[in-house]
C-alpha positions as CSV (number, residue, x, y, z in Angstrom):
1,L,26.5,-18.6,-61.6
2,F,25.3,-16.6,-64.6
3,D,22.8,-19.2,-65.6
4,Q,21.1,-19.1,-62.2
5,V,20.8,-15.3,-62.3
6,A,19.6,-15.4,-66.0
7,R,16.9,-17.9,-65.1
8,K,15.8,-15.7,-62.2
9,Y,15.2,-12.7,-64.6
10,N,13.9,-14.9,-67.5
11,V,16.7,-13.7,-69.8
12,D,17.0,-15.7,-73.1
13,Y,20.5,-16.0,-74.3
14,A,22.7,-18.2,-76.6
15,F,26.4,-18.9,-76.8
16,R,28.4,-19.2,-80.0
17,K,32.0,-20.3,-80.1
18,T,34.1,-18.0,-82.3
19,G,37.5,-19.3,-81.6
20,P,39.6,-21.2,-79.1
21,K,38.5,-19.9,-75.7
22,Q,36.3,-17.2,-77.3
23,Y,32.6,-17.1,-77.2
24,R,29.9,-14.6,-78.2
25,L,26.8,-14.2,-76.1
26,Y,23.5,-13.2,-77.8
27,F,20.5,-11.8,-76.2
28,K,17.0,-10.8,-77.4
29,A,16.7,-7.1,-78.1
30,G,13.4,-6.6,-76.2
31,Q,14.9,-7.6,-72.8
32,A,17.2,-4.7,-72.2
33,D,16.0,-3.9,-68.7
34,A,16.1,-7.6,-67.6
35,I,19.6,-8.0,-69.1
36,T,20.8,-4.9,-67.2
37,D,19.4,-6.1,-63.9
38,C,20.7,-9.6,-64.6
39,F,24.3,-8.4,-65.2
40,A,24.1,-6.1,-62.1
41,E,23.2,-9.0,-59.9
42,Y,25.7,-11.3,-61.5
43,T,28.6,-8.9,-61.1
44,K,27.6,-8.3,-57.4
45,R,27.6,-12.0,-56.7
46,A,30.8,-12.6,-58.6
47,M,32.6,-9.8,-56.7
48,R,31.3,-11.1,-53.3
49,K,32.4,-14.6,-54.2
50,S,35.9,-13.4,-55.2
51,R,36.4,-11.6,-51.9
52,H,35.8,-14.6,-49.7
53,P,38.3,-17.4,-49.7
54,S,36.9,-20.8,-50.4
55,V,36.2,-23.2,-47.5
56,L,38.4,-25.9,-49.0
57,K,41.4,-23.5,-49.1
58,Q,40.7,-22.6,-45.4
59,M,40.5,-26.3,-44.5
60,E,43.8,-27.0,-46.3
61,Q,45.5,-24.1,-44.4
62,A,44.1,-25.4,-41.1
63,K,45.5,-28.9,-41.8
64,Q,48.9,-27.5,-42.6
65,A,48.9,-25.4,-39.5
66,A,47.9,-28.4,-37.4
67,R,50.7,-30.5,-38.9
68,Q,53.3,-27.8,-38.1
69,Q,52.4,-27.5,-34.5
70,H,54.9,-29.1,-32.2
71,T,53.6,-31.9,-30.1
72,R,54.5,-31.9,-26.4
73,E,56.7,-34.7,-25.2
74,R,55.4,-36.5,-22.2
75,K,58.0,-36.9,-19.5
76,R,57.8,-39.1,-16.5
77,E,59.9,-38.2,-13.5
78,A,60.9,-40.8,-11.2
79,V,60.2,-39.8,-7.6
80,R,62.1,-41.7,-5.1
81,G,62.3,-41.2,-1.5
82,D,59.5,-40.4,1.0
83,R,56.3,-42.3,0.6
């Protein structure tokens, strides 16, 4: 997601691994305005994405709800008598 937004604003950046699960992100100094706009849009998209549940989770919940519904039993009544 960040890469898409960074390409939109033409922000040059580089990652460096500093430890296990730790990375440093380097930017060019002359792109301060572009970096600010880039991070503003990235955080807006990330927050919007975190508010909405994923479609796969919704589908899984719908499947479970459908499994738990009781099915109606079909009953035939024998009608004898007047015809």
